[in-house]
N, C-alpha and C positions, 0 to 999 in steps of 0.2 A: 772361243777358246776359255778353258778352265782358269779359275782364278789360281794364280801362282803362290798366294802368300798361305804360310802356315795357319792352320785352324786357331791356334792358341793367340797368333798376333791379331787376327780378326776378331776373337773374343775380345781381347784386351782394349782394341781400338773401338768396339762398340760401346763397351762399358764406360770409356774414358768419354766418348761423345755424350753418353746419355749424361754422365755426371758434369760435363762441362755446360752443356745446355741447360740443365736443371739448375745449376749454380747460378747462372746468368738470370733466371727468372723466379728463383725461390724467393720466398719472404719469410716463410716460417724457419726459426733458428733449429728447430728438431729436424726438418726435412733438409736444410744444408749440411747438418751433420751426417744424414744418411747418403747425401751425394758424395760428400767428402770421402766416406768410408766406401763408396763404389768405386772412387777414382783411385783410391788405395789399392783396393783388390785388382783393378786393372794393373797397377804398377808391380803389384807382387806376381802375377801372371808373367809379366815381362822380364822380371829379374830372374824368376824361376827358370826360365827357358832360356834365355840369352844369357845368364850368368854375370850379367851386370848387376851392381850392387843398387838395392832398392834406394838408397839415398841419391843415386845419380839418376835413376829414373823418373822417380816423382818430380824433380824440377823440369825435367822436359815435357811433361804431362802438364804440369800446372802453369807453364809458361803462356798458353793460349787461354783466351776468355770468349765470352760472347757464345752465340749459337755455333756450334761445332760444323765446319765446313771442311772439305778437301783442300789442300794446299794446291797451287798451281806452278809447273815447272814449264818455261818455255826454250825451245831449241831452234836455232837458225839454220837451216840448208842453203848453202850459198855455194854456186857452182861458178867455176871460171874454167874454160876450154874442157867442158866435160867432167874434171874433176871436182869434187867436194870439200869444202873447208873443214878442218879439224883443228883443234887445239888439244896440246898435251897437258893434262892437269899436273898441277905441282903436288896435291895431295897423295895420288897413288903412282905417278909415272905414266897413266895410260891416257888414250884418245878420246876424245867425244867431240860432238857438234858443240860450238859455243851456246852458253846459255847458262840458265840458273832459275831461281825463284823469281816469280813476277813481283814487282814493287807496287805498295799501296800507292795510289795517285797516279799510276800510269796503267794504260791499257795494256792487254797482253802483247799487241804489236809493238808498242813503244818500249815494253820491256825487252822484248828480243832485239830490237834495233840497239839498244842499250848496251844489252849484255855481249853482243857480237862486236860492237866498237870497244869495250871495256876488255875484253879477253883475247882479241886477236888484232886490234889496230884499224880494221876495216870498216868504213862506212857502208851501210846497206838501208835498203827499203823493204819491208816486209810486204809482199805482194799477193800471198795466197795462204790460207791455212791449209796445209797438206794432212795432218792427222790430229785426232784429239782423242788420246788414249787414256784408260784407267791404266795406271802405272801396275796395279795388282794384276792384270789379266795379261802381263808380259812378262818374260823370266829374268827380270831384274831380282838382284838379292833384297830381301824385306827391309824395309825401314819403319821406324815407330809410326808416321804418319801416313795417313791415307792421301794420295796425290793424284793429281791429274797432269798428263804430259802434252803439251802443244807444241806441233812441228810446224814452222812457218817457212815457205820458199822465199828467199830473200834475194833481191836484185843487188849486185855489187855496183856500188857508185864510185867509190875512190878508197884512199886511205893506203896504208902499207902495214907490213906484217910487224905486230909489237907485242911482246908479252905483257903479263901482268902479275900480281901478288898471287895470282891462282893459277896462272898458265907459264910453262917453260918453252913452249916450242909452238909454232904456227905454220901450218903446211896443207896444200891440196893432195888429196889422194884420188886414185882413179878406182872404178868400181873392182878390178882384179887386183888392187893393193890396198885394201882396207887393212888398216894398222890394229894392232890389239887393243880391243875397246875399254873403256871404263864402264863397265856393266851397270852400276848403280845409275849411270847416267843414260846410257844408250846403248842398245842391243843390237845383233846383227839383223835380225829381222827387221828391224825399224830402218836401218841403213838400207838394205835391200828395197823395201818399199819406196824410199826416196829415190833412188836411181831410176826405179820403175815408173815413178811419177814423173821424173825428168824426161822419160820417153813419151809419156801419155799425158802431156799437161792439162787436158781435158778431163781427166778423171776427177770425181768428186772427192771431197774430204774424206778420208777413213775415220773411223771412231770405234771406241771399245779395244 
């Protein structure tokens, strides 16, 4: 599948990754200044094409340090009676699979269990990695950071529906009643693959 991200955002990310990694290893002050200039050029590209003021973009880029790597988003696929668990996001009022950014100090599986519990009220166990996707290769709206999306099949253990400061509703929907999705978080082709995987539990993990 072709990359979905705009070329200008790809260029800005690459410049920022070079600058971030360079700033982590650099010892010479003159080189440090050059890497800082590269990071500012990346911020200018984002500002020009997105319309966001550079004073807002640059702090987002400089918030990360160390060797530049993609961020990790985890999502839980929880079935009950053939229906899939969704939560309604408070931010945009649309639906997604429970999940979010993986936390430092937790494995990806531990992170998805935590996210499902926090966003839906249900206790689950991660039992299989269904998909490991590069977000840029799927039709999500672009975001500043490059990220990977991990979808876990989760076994429902207990709990009851409960909203959080991030979610306003918790429901199970069948394959023929998929709600309006929060596209920054999940897209229809990913939901279809999860239902296909439910019918074919021996399928291997999908990737890219």
